[in-house]
N, C-alpha and C positions, 0 to 999 in steps of 0.2 A: 440588773445590766444583765442584756440579751448578751448571747456570745456572738461572736464576729461572724458573718454570713462565709458562707460553705463555697468556694470557687467549682461552679459546675460545667468547666473544661472537662473534654474527654482525653482519657491517656493517650500520647504519640501512637502508640500501637495500634489501638481502637480509630484514630483517624487515619493513620497508613490504610487502614481495612478499608474505611467507610469510603476515601479516595480512588482507591484500587477496583471496587465494584462499580463505582459510578463509572469508570474508566472502561471495564469489561462491557458495562451497557450502551455506554454511546459507540465502542468500536462495535459492537454488534448493530446497533443502528445503521451507522454507514454503510457496514455490507451489506443491508439489507435495502439500503438506498440506491445503492451500488446497483444491486440485480435488478432493482424497478427501472433503472436508467437503460442499462442495457438490454432491456426488452422492447424499448423504444425504438420502432425502425430507423435509418438513418435517412433514407429517401423515403418520402411521403407522395400522394398523389392527392388533391382536393377533388371533393365529391362531385366536380363539375366537369371533371376530366381524367379521362385515363386514359393508358397504351393500349390501344387494339391490336397493334403489331408494331413489331421493332426487331431490325435484322444489318447485322454489321458483314462486309463483306470484303476481305482485302484480297484483292489480284495486281495486276500490271499496273492498272490505272490508277490505284493508291486504297484508299480507306472511302467506302461508298458505304452510304447510310439510307436505309429505307424505316418509314414507319406509318403509322396512323395512329391521330389523335383522336378520340369521342369527346365533345367539345357539347355539353348541356347546360346554355348562360341564365345563370340565376337570374332571379327577376327584376333586380336593381339593375343587371347589365344590358339584359335586352328592353328594358323599357329607356334606356337612353342607347341602345340603336335605334330605337323604333323613333326617335326624338331627331335621328339625324347626329349624333354624339359620330364620330369618327374614334375607331375601337382600333388598339395595336398590339398584334400578337409576337411575338419573336421565339424562335426557336434556331439554339444553342446548341453547339456539339463540340466538346473540349478533347484533344488526343493527348495522356498523358504517357511519360515512359516510366516504368518505376525505377527508381533510386534506393536501396537501401544504407546509403549514408546520407542523406537529405532528402529534405520532402522530395515527392514526385514530381520532374520534368512535364512543363507542359513543351509540347512539341510542334501542335496543331491547334487551330481554333475555325471556325466556322458559324455565321448568323445570317438568319434570313428575316426580313422584318417585312408584314406586311401590312395594309392600315387596310382596313373595310368599314365603311358610312352607306347610309341607307340614304337613297334617293326619291322623296315623295313626289316630285311630279314626273317619273316614268315609272313608279312602284320599284326599282332596281336597285340591288346591291354594286356597290362600285369598290373592286377590291385593287389597290396599287404595291404591288413589288416595290417598296422603297429601295430606290436607284434603279428600278428597272420599267418592267410595263404593266399595264394598266387595262382591268376586264371586266364588265358590267354582266351581273347574272341578275337571272328573272327571279329566283325565288334565294331565299336565305339559307337554305340547305345546301345547293350547288357553291352558296358562296365563300360557305363552310368548307364544304369537299376541298375546295380549292387549294385553300390555306392551313388544312391542318393535316394536312402528308404530304410526304413525300418518296421518290423513288430513284435511288441510286445517287444519290445526292453527297458529290464529294467532299468530304470536309477534311484532307489530308493528303499530300503528295507523295508518290510510293519512295521519295529517298526520308521523306520526314521521318518513315518508320523505321528502326533501325535491327536489320537482320540481328537475329540472334538475341534482342534484348524483349521483354514483357512491359505491351503497353494495353492500355484501356480509354473508352469515351465517355466521358460525361454530359448524357444530353437531355437539356430542359426545355420545356415548352410553356408559354406563361403568356398570360394577359398582362400588359407594360401598361401599368397606370401612369409612372412619371411620364408619359406623352402626353396625356391627357390634356384638355384646358388646366391653367394654373388655378383658377377658380373651383374648377371642378377636385381636384386635387385635392385640396384643402376639406369639400365639403363632405367626400367619402373616404377621410381618413380614419383608422379602426376599423371602416365596415367589412367583416367577413365576407362576405358576399362576393366583392373588388379581388379577393385574393384568388385567384385561380391559377395552377399550372401544376405541372405532373413531371416527373423526374426517373432518370433513369440509369446505371454505370454501368456499364458491361465491357468483359475483356473481347480483346482483339485477339490474343494468341498467350 
């Protein structure tokens, strides 16, 4: 007769050692991954947009923002504009006050929305400031110069920025695809060419 089969179980001490080794490996991997994540910028711009100028001024008028965005339309967006599809661009600025005991408080917000459409009958571009005036431009360059920059845009009133507190501005300029015709929104879903935006965060004081 053959003898009884011998158990292959590891002694408890060796089991504990193996578990501890794998725990150290896992912990090291987590630290490496966290380091890689920390290297990724918090605010990024798409290749088709970048901030050429950005300046914040605080005086007796309030908080004033001046900026210039360089816009280079991807082929898909340019084709849509040439086919008279209206495009909407949004500039949004938010002013926050630091709070050590809770999340920072938003004290002011300003938004501007532009609608630009090509008019083939006159070969001009019509720009509407949503809720405001409209104007025709002979070239696309002139039209985008009108909607991609601003000088001394008031984004907060003087009393909204408390003296003695620290504040900062979060700025975003983007192509807003949520305002496109619904069938087109479905058609462009997931296409990176339609993700156009640039962001900036900067302290006031």
